[in-house]
N, CA, C and O atoms as a printed pandas DataFrame, in Angstrom:
     atom_number atom_name residue_name chain_id  residue_number  x_coord  y_coord  z_coord
0              1         N          MET        A               1   20.865   24.788  -49.793
1              2        CA          MET        A               1   20.631   25.689  -48.744
2              3         C          MET        A               1   21.991   26.156  -47.965
3              4         O          MET        A               1   22.005   26.253  -46.738
4              5         N          ASP        A               2   22.954   26.393  -48.649
5              6        CA          ASP        A               2   24.251   26.628  -48.081
6              7         C          ASP        A               2   24.109   27.842  -47.372
7              8         O          ASP        A               2   24.855   27.891  -46.394
8              9         N          TRP        A               3   23.350   28.906  -47.553
9             10        CA          TRP        A               3   22.929   30.041  -46.768
10            11         C          TRP        A               3   22.525   29.544  -45.271
11            12         O          TRP        A               3   23.006   30.028  -44.246
12            13         N          PHE        A               4   21.692   28.639  -45.308
13            14        CA          PHE        A               4   21.153   28.307  -43.985
14            15         C          PHE        A               4   22.182   27.617  -43.257
15            16         O          PHE        A               4   22.430   27.987  -42.109
16            17         N          ARG        A               5   22.845   26.616  -43.799
17            18        CA          ARG        A               5   23.836   25.776  -43.150
18            19         C          ARG        A               5   24.839   26.451  -42.668
19            20         O          ARG        A               5   25.413   25.898  -41.730
20            21         N          SER        A               6   25.401   27.871  -43.132
21            22        CA          SER        A               6   26.230   28.588  -42.784
22            23         C          SER        A               6   25.527   29.469  -41.563
23            24         O          SER        A               6   26.227   29.546  -40.554
24            25         N          LEU        A               7   24.430   30.047  -41.518
25            26        CA          LEU        A               7   23.660   30.633  -40.586
26            27         C          LEU        A               7   23.609   29.554  -39.413
27            28         O          LEU        A               7   23.979   29.968  -38.314
28            29         N          TRP        A               8   23.277   28.472  -39.484
29            30        CA          TRP        A               8   22.943   27.367  -38.501
30            31         C          TRP        A               8   24.333   27.300  -37.742
31            32         O          TRP        A               8   24.327   27.523  -36.531
32            33         N          ILE        A               9   25.438   27.027  -38.339
33            34        CA          ILE        A               9   26.770   26.889  -37.619
34            35         C          ILE        A               9   27.040   28.032  -36.874
35            36         O          ILE        A               9   27.259   28.002  -35.663
36            37         N          GLN        A              10   27.030   29.288  -37.724
37            38        CA          GLN        A              10   27.463   30.473  -37.044
38            39         C          GLN        A              10   26.756   30.813  -35.868
39            40         O          GLN        A              10   27.402   31.366  -34.979
40            41         N          ARG        A              11   25.499   30.581  -35.683
41            42        CA          ARG        A              11   24.551   30.805  -34.433
42            43         C          ARG        A              11   25.171   29.670  -33.329
43            44         O          ARG        A              11   25.411   30.029  -32.176
44            45         N          ARG        A              12   25.380   28.455  -33.714
45            46        CA          ARG        A              12   25.645   27.651  -32.705
46            47         C          ARG        A              12   26.988   27.744  -32.200
47            48         O          ARG        A              12   27.171   27.320  -31.059
48            49         N          ILE        A              13   27.829   28.156  -32.749
49            50        CA          ILE        A              13   29.258   28.546  -32.489
50            51         C          ILE        A              13   29.302   29.630  -31.421
51            52         O          ILE        A              13   30.017   29.531  -30.424
52            53         N          ALA        A              14   28.368   30.854  -31.713
53            54        CA          ALA        A              14   28.280   31.998  -30.870
54            55         C          ALA        A              14   27.710   31.554  -29.549
55            56         O          ALA        A              14   28.127   31.934  -28.455
56            57         N          TRP        A              15   26.712   30.710  -29.754
57            58        CA          TRP        A              15   25.905   30.473  -28.459
58            59         C          TRP        A              15   26.891   29.486  -27.398
59            60         O          TRP        A              15   26.839   29.501  -26.168
60            61         N          TRP        A              16   27.820   28.611  -28.283
61            62        CA          TRP        A              16   28.514   27.797  -27.589
62            63         C          TRP        A              16   29.583   28.917  -26.691
63            64         O          TRP        A              16   29.841   28.777  -25.495
64            65         N          LEU        A              17   29.938   29.661  -27.278
65            66        CA          LEU        A              17   30.947   30.840  -26.593
66            67         C          LEU        A              17   30.334   31.537  -25.502
67            68         O          LEU        A              17   30.967   31.942  -24.527
68            69         N          SER        A              18   29.153   31.670  -25.661
69            70        CA          SER        A              18   28.282   32.439  -24.535
70            71         C          SER        A              18   27.702   31.702  -23.618
71            72         O          SER        A              18   27.158   32.334  -22.712
72            73         N          ARG        A              19   27.650   30.498  -23.575
73            74        CA          ARG        A              19   27.018   29.479  -22.748
74            75         C          ARG        A              19   26.991   29.758  -21.107
75            76         O          ARG        A              19   26.006   29.718  -20.370
76            77         N          GLU        A              20   28.335   30.044  -20.769
77            78        CA          GLU        A              20   28.686   30.429  -19.365
78            79         C          GLU        A              20   27.699   31.773  -18.823
79            80         O          GLU        A              20   27.104   31.876  -17.750
80            81         N          ASN        A              21   27.755   32.624  -19.828
81            82        CA          ASN        A              21   27.014   33.964  -19.488
82            83         C          ASN        A              21   25.470   33.739  -19.547
83            84         O          ASN        A              21   24.720   34.434  -18.862
84            85         N          ASP        A              22   25.030   32.807  -20.332
85            86        CA          ASP        A              22   23.723   32.670  -20.556
86            87         C          ASP        A              22   22.908   31.647  -19.570
87            88         O          ASP        A              22   21.704   31.409  -19.653
88            89         N          GLN        A              23   23.755   31.134  -18.690
89            90        CA          GLN        A              23   23.144   30.266  -17.651
90            91         C          GLN        A              23   22.075   30.844  -16.675
91            92         O          GLN        A              23   22.197   31.885  -16.030
92            93         N          THR        A              24   20.977   29.973  -16.671
93            94        CA          THR        A              24   19.607   30.252  -16.099
94            95         C          THR        A              24   18.831   31.612  -16.578
95            96         O          THR        A              24   18.050   32.266  -15.887
96            97         N          ARG        A              25   19.248   31.895  -17.981
97            98        CA          ARG        A              25   18.231   32.959  -18.548
98            99         C          ARG        A              25   17.044   32.169  -18.927
99           100         O          ARG        A              25   16.946   30.945  -18.840
100          101         N          SER        A              26   16.278   32.880  -19.295
101          102        CA          SER        A              26   14.673   32.445  -20.039
102          103         C          SER        A              26   15.096   32.335  -21.324
103          104         O          SER        A              26   15.689   33.323  -21.755
104          105         N          CYS        A              27   14.943   31.313  -22.135
105          106        CA          CYS        A              27   15.217   31.089  -23.254
106          107         C          CYS        A              27   14.106   31.014  -24.372
107          108         O          CYS        A              27   13.097   30.333  -24.191
108          109         N          PHE        A              28   14.278   31.610  -25.335
109          110        CA          PHE        A              28   13.320   31.759  -26.354
110          111         C          PHE        A              28   14.013   30.914  -27.684
111          112         O          PHE        A              28   15.237   30.839  -27.793
112          113         N          SER        A              29   13.288   30.428  -28.455
113          114        CA          SER        A              29   13.448   29.390  -29.566
114          115         C          SER        A              29   12.596   29.695  -30.603
115          116         O          SER        A              29   11.393   29.810  -30.368
116          117         N          ARG        A              30   13.052   29.851  -31.758
117          118        CA          ARG        A              30   12.198   29.968  -32.901
118          119         C          ARG        A              30   11.725   31.393  -33.354
119          120         O          ARG        A              30   10.837   31.560  -34.190
120          121         N          PHE        A              31   12.303   32.257  -32.814
121          122        CA          PHE        A              31   12.035   33.547  -32.978
122          123         C          PHE        A              31   12.576   34.087  -34.325
123          124         O          PHE        A              31   13.731   33.809  -34.648
124          125         N          HIS        A              32   11.749   34.887  -35.167
125          126        CA          HIS        A              32   12.364   35.418  -36.179
126          127         C          HIS        A              32   13.256   36.385  -36.200
127          128         O          HIS        A              32   13.073   37.338  -35.442
128          129         N          HIS        A              33   14.239   36.366  -36.933
129          130        CA          HIS        A              33   15.763   37.307  -36.717
130          131         C          HIS        A              33   15.097   38.575  -36.612
131          132         O          HIS        A              33   15.659   39.128  -35.666
132          133         N          ALA        A              34   14.394   39.181  -36.966
133          134        CA          ALA        A              34   13.999   40.708  -36.821
134          135         C          ALA        A              34   13.579   40.905  -35.394
135          136         O          ALA        A              34   13.501   42.072  -35.008
136          137         N          ARG        A              35   13.291   39.917  -34.533
137          138        CA          ARG        A              35   13.244   40.072  -33.104
138          139         C          ARG        A              35   14.270   39.859  -32.301
139          140         O          ARG        A              35   14.148   40.068  -31.094
140          141         N          LEU        A              36   15.346   39.447  -32.796
141          142        CA          LEU        A              36   16.665   39.268  -32.023
142          143         C          LEU        A              36   17.130   40.258  -31.126
143          144         O          LEU        A              36   17.593   40.027  -30.009
144          145         N          GLY        A              37   16.976   41.507  -31.716
145          146        CA          GLY        A              37   17.419   42.961  -30.712
146          147         C          GLY        A              37   16.383   43.344  -29.824
147          148         O          GLY        A              37   16.673   44.200  -28.988
148          149         N          SER        A              38   15.137   42.841  -29.837
149          150        CA          SER        A              38   14.146   43.478  -29.129
150          151         C          SER        A              38   13.766   42.767  -27.803
151          152         O          SER        A              38   13.017   43.369  -27.034
152          153         N          LEU        A              39   14.241   41.489  -27.465
153          154        CA          LEU        A              39   13.973   40.682  -26.356
154          155         C          LEU        A              39   13.945   41.529  -25.087
155          156         O          LEU        A              39   12.935   41.665  -24.396
156          157         N          ALA        A              40   15.218   42.129  -24.813
157          158        CA          ALA        A              40   15.422   42.966  -23.892
158          159         C          ALA        A              40   14.265   43.919  -23.570
159          160         O          ALA        A              40   13.740   43.956  -22.457
160          161         N          LYS        A              41   13.867   44.752  -24.693
161          162        CA          LYS        A              41   13.050   45.635  -24.713
162          163         C          LYS        A              41   11.637   45.185  -24.368
163          164         O          LYS        A              41   10.896   45.849  -23.642
164          165         N          ASP        A              42   11.229   43.774  -25.043
165          166        CA          ASP        A              42    9.872   43.298  -24.890
166          167         C          ASP        A              42    9.755   42.715  -23.466
167          168         O          ASP        A              42    8.648   42.773  -22.931
168          169         N          PHE        A              43   10.899   42.098  -22.725
169          170        CA          PHE        A              43   10.907   41.531  -21.553
170          171         C          PHE        A              43   11.869   42.458  -20.428
171          172         O          PHE        A              43   12.683   41.848  -19.734
172          173         N          PRO        A              44   11.754   43.638  -20.323
173          174        CA          PRO        A              44   12.546   44.412  -19.286
174          175         C          PRO        A              44   12.661   43.661  -17.919
175          176         O          PRO        A              44   11.762   43.140  -17.258
176          177         N          GLY        A              45   14.056   43.743  -17.659
177          178        CA          GLY        A              45   14.428   43.284  -16.353
178          179         C          GLY        A              45   14.477   41.694  -16.152
179          180         O          GLY        A              45   14.722   41.166  -15.067
180          181         N          MET        A              46   14.206   40.987  -17.369
181          182        CA          MET        A              46   14.316   39.420  -17.571
182          183         C          MET        A              46   15.686   39.279  -18.340
183          184         O          MET        A              46   16.084   40.008  -19.248
184          185         N          LYS        A              47   16.330   38.181  -17.782
185          186        CA          LYS        A              47   17.613   38.056  -18.525
186          187         C          LYS        A              47   17.043   36.793  -19.481
187          188         O          LYS        A              47   16.461   35.764  -19.141
188          189         N          THR        A              48   17.460   37.302  -20.877
189          190        CA          THR        A              48   16.848   36.371  -21.821
190          191         C          THR        A              48   18.137   35.781  -22.805
191          192         O          THR        A              48   19.126   36.477  -23.037
192          193         N          ALA        A              49   17.981   34.512  -23.298
193          194        CA          ALA        A              49   18.849   34.152  -24.269
194          195         C          ALA        A              49   17.939   33.712  -25.530
195          196         O          ALA        A              49   17.024   32.905  -25.369
196          197         N          ASN        A              50   18.228   34.275  -26.791
197          198        CA          ASN        A              50   17.512   33.923  -27.902
198          199         C          ASN        A              50   18.178   32.885  -28.741
199          200         O          ASN        A              50   19.258   33.072  -29.302
200          201         N          ARG        A              51   17.489   31.789  -28.802
201          202        CA          ARG        A              51   18.101   30.443  -29.168
202          203         C          ARG        A              51   17.339   30.391  -30.581
203          204         O          ARG        A              51   17.320   29.283  -31.116
204          205         N          GLY        A              52   16.804   31.290  -31.152
205          206        CA          GLY        A              52   16.075   30.919  -32.471
206          207         C          GLY        A              52   16.750   31.079  -33.632
207          208         O          GLY        A              52   17.534   32.027  -33.659
208          209         N          ILE        A              53   16.628   30.203  -34.891
209          210        CA          ILE        A              53   17.227   30.457  -35.951
210          211         C          ILE        A              53   16.112   30.433  -37.113
211          212         O          ILE        A              53   15.322   29.525  -37.370
212          213         N          SER        A              54   16.268   31.699  -37.755
213          214        CA          SER        A              54   15.051   32.069  -38.638
214          215         C          SER        A              54   15.320   31.059  -39.857
215          216         O          SER        A              54   16.370   31.055  -40.500
216          217         N          GLY        A              55   14.359   30.303  -40.062
217          218        CA          GLY        A              55   14.274   29.269  -41.309
218          219         C          GLY        A              55   14.444   27.806  -40.642
219          220         O          GLY        A              55   14.171   26.793  -41.287
220          221         N          ASP        A              56   14.862   27.764  -39.455
221          222        CA          ASP        A              56   14.977   26.217  -39.120
222          223         C          ASP        A              56   13.549   25.368  -39.065
223          224         O          ASP        A              56   12.444   25.906  -39.134
224          225         N          VAL        A              57   13.749   24.119  -38.945
225          226        CA          VAL        A              57   12.689   23.372  -39.022
226          227         C          VAL        A              57   12.630   22.625  -37.967
227          228         O          VAL        A              57   13.635   22.472  -37.273
228          229         N          THR        A              58   11.384   21.999  -37.646
229          230        CA          THR        A              58   11.355   21.313  -36.261
230          231         C          THR        A              58   12.382   20.114  -35.937
231          232         O          THR        A              58   12.649   19.790  -34.779
232          233         N          ARG        A              59   12.929   19.489  -37.070
233          234        CA          ARG        A              59   13.747   18.513  -36.869
234          235         C          ARG        A              59   15.041   19.049  -36.373
235          236         O          ARG        A              59   15.745   18.407  -35.593
236          237         N          GLY        A              60   15.373   20.289  -36.848
237          238        CA          GLY        A              60   16.719   21.177  -36.463
238          239         C          GLY        A              60   16.582   21.698  -35.000
239          240         O          GLY        A              60   17.554   21.851  -34.261
240          241         N          VAL        A              61   15.131   21.989  -34.603
241          242        CA          VAL        A              61   15.136   22.573  -33.293
242          243         C          VAL        A              61   15.170   21.394  -32.418
243          244         O          VAL        A              61   15.863   21.519  -31.409
244          245         N          LEU        A              62   14.610   20.356  -32.581
245          246        CA          LEU        A              62   14.673   19.158  -31.805
246          247         C          LEU        A              62   16.105   18.535  -31.619
247          248         O          LEU        A              62   16.399   17.898  -30.607
248          249         N          TYR        A              63   16.846   18.724  -32.502
249          250        CA          TYR        A              63   18.204   18.108  -32.619
250          251         C          TYR        A              63   18.994   19.062  -31.604
251          252         O          TYR        A              63   19.706   18.507  -30.768
252          253         N          ARG        A              64   18.924   20.334  -31.617
253          254        CA          ARG        A              64   19.890   21.561  -30.821
254          255         C          ARG        A              64   19.207   21.601  -29.551
255          256         O          ARG        A              64   19.918   22.032  -28.643
256          257         N          MET        A              65   17.872   21.233  -29.180
257          258        CA          MET        A              65   17.217   21.693  -27.888
258          259         C          MET        A              65   18.145   21.277  -26.713
259          260         O          MET        A              65   18.336   22.145  -25.861
260          261         N          LYS        A              66   18.730   20.109  -26.552
261          262        CA          LYS        A              66   19.280   19.668  -25.263
262          263         C          LYS        A              66   20.626   20.779  -25.033
263          264         O          LYS        A              66   20.796   21.352  -23.957
264          265         N          GLU        A              67   21.444   20.950  -26.111
265          266        CA          GLU        A              67   22.647   21.731  -25.836
266          267         C          GLU        A              67   22.584   23.245  -25.889
267          268         O          GLU        A              67   23.293   23.993  -25.215
268          269         N          ASP        A              68   21.518   23.674  -26.896
269          270        CA          ASP        A              68   21.519   25.062  -26.908
270          271         C          ASP        A              68   20.547   25.748  -26.088
271          272         O          ASP        A              68   20.519   26.958  -25.861
272          273         N          VAL        A              69   19.639   24.734  -25.606
273          274        CA          VAL        A              69   18.728   25.442  -24.578
274          275         C          VAL        A              69   18.894   24.982  -23.134
275          276         O          VAL        A              69   19.381   25.658  -22.228
276          277         N          LEU        A              70   18.336   23.511  -23.025
277          278        CA          LEU        A              70   18.207   23.079  -21.814
278          279         C          LEU        A              70   19.400   22.867  -20.854
279          280         O          LEU        A              70   19.345   22.824  -19.625
280          281         N          ASP        A              71   20.473   22.743  -21.634
281          282        CA          ASP        A              71   21.941   22.858  -20.892
282          283         C          ASP        A              71   22.308   24.095  -20.189
283          284         O          ASP        A              71   23.293   24.210  -19.459
284          285         N          LEU        A              72   21.314   25.159  -20.498
285          286        CA          LEU        A              72   21.623   26.570  -19.981
286          287         C          LEU        A              72   20.885   26.321  -18.605
287          288         O          LEU        A              72   20.978   27.223  -17.773
288          289         N          ASN        A              73   20.240   25.310  -18.317
289          290        CA          ASN        A              73   19.130   25.404  -17.167
290          291         C          ASN        A              73   18.463   26.701  -16.812
291          292         O          ASN        A              73   18.629   27.418  -15.825
292          293         N          PRO        A              74   17.526   26.858  -18.033
293          294        CA          PRO        A              74   16.876   28.198  -18.008
294          295         C          PRO        A              74   15.703   28.080  -16.981
295          296         O          PRO        A              74   15.310   26.990  -16.566
296          297         N          LYS        A              75   15.153   29.322  -16.590
297          298        CA          LYS        A              75   14.173   29.462  -15.611
298          299         C          LYS        A              75   12.894   29.348  -16.541
299          300         O          LYS        A              75   11.835   29.251  -15.922
300          301         N          ALA        A              76   12.830   29.343  -17.689
301          302        CA          ALA        A              76   11.640   29.302  -18.532
302          303         C          ALA        A              76   12.154   29.119  -19.945
303          304         O          ALA        A              76   13.244   29.518  -20.355
304          305         N          VAL        A              77   11.119   28.384  -20.724
305          306        CA          VAL        A              77   11.402   28.118  -21.996
306          307         C          VAL        A              77   10.227   28.614  -22.673
307          308         O          VAL        A              77    9.122   28.219  -22.303
308          309         N          VAL        A              78   10.371   29.645  -23.864
309          310        CA          VAL        A              78    9.390   29.743  -24.843
310          311         C          VAL        A              78    9.854   29.301  -26.148
311          312         O          VAL        A              78   10.793   29.734  -26.817
312          313         N          LEU        A              79    8.925   28.240  -26.427
313          314        CA          LEU        A              79    9.356   27.542  -27.687
314          315         C          LEU        A              79    8.413   27.821  -29.076
315          316         O          LEU        A              79    7.232   27.701  -28.751
316          317         N          LEU        A              80    8.517   28.070  -30.149
317          318        CA          LEU        A              80    7.464   28.096  -31.143
318          319         C          LEU        A              80    8.143   27.369  -32.496
319          320         O          LEU        A              80    9.047   27.888  -33.152
320          321         N          ILE        A              81    7.558   26.120  -32.773
321          322        CA          ILE        A              81    8.045   25.556  -34.016
322          323         C          ILE        A              81    6.751   25.001  -34.883
323          324         O          ILE        A              81    5.648   24.747  -34.398
324          325         N          GLY        A              82    7.018   24.908  -35.871
325          326        CA          GLY        A              82    5.992   24.304  -36.868
326          327         C          GLY        A              82    5.044   25.301  -37.492
327          328         O          GLY        A              82    3.971   24.981  -38.004
328          329         N          THR        A              83    5.579   26.695  -37.404
329          330        CA          THR        A              83    4.506   27.791  -38.253
330          331         C          THR        A              83    5.132   27.901  -39.624
331          332         O          THR        A              83    6.283   27.572  -39.909
332          333         N          MET        A              84    4.143   28.452  -40.506
333          334        CA          MET        A              84    4.419   28.925  -41.854
334          335         C          MET        A              84    4.050   30.285  -42.125
335          336         O          MET        A              84    3.230   30.853  -41.405
336          337         N          THR        A              85    4.565   30.830  -43.063
337          338        CA          THR        A              85    3.981   32.120  -43.259
338          339         C          THR        A              85    3.620   32.165  -44.814
339          340         O          THR        A              85    4.307   31.617  -45.676
340          341         N          SER        A              86    2.525   32.843  -45.044
341          342        CA          SER        A              86    2.144   32.717  -46.343
342          343         C          SER        A              86    2.315   33.944  -47.077
343          344         O          SER        A              86    2.127   35.046  -46.561
344          345         N          LYS        A              87    2.734   33.740  -48.496
345          346        CA          LYS        A              87    2.996   35.088  -49.424
346          347         C          LYS        A              87    1.877   35.298  -50.049
347          348         O          LYS        A              87    1.249   34.392  -50.597
348          349         N          LYS        A              88    1.496   36.579  -50.029
349          350        CA          LYS        A              88    0.264   36.975  -50.838
350          351         C          LYS        A              88    0.858   37.113  -52.153
351          352         O          LYS        A              88    2.026   37.471  -52.299
352          353         N          ARG        A              89    0.019   36.814  -53.189
353          354        CA          ARG        A              89    0.299   36.854  -54.453
354          355         C          ARG        A              89   -0.172   37.758  -55.438
355          356         O          ARG        A              89    0.202   37.650  -56.606
């Protein structure tokens, strides 16, 4: 899963660089990549920080929770882990 390893590293580096700006924002984690651009639209007037990585697993979310989410001192956290999608055949 080289594609995921690359995505995981890219996202975490970008978040590290934006951590000062993202302080005290409400954090969302484990949102599908298609939702990334719509948080501001879905939650107008709320400062948000999306920390979801599409395809991540529960172990990965728990591993990065403190650094990527809790260290931002968020006002609220919305966490979604452990879901699966089914493919119709």
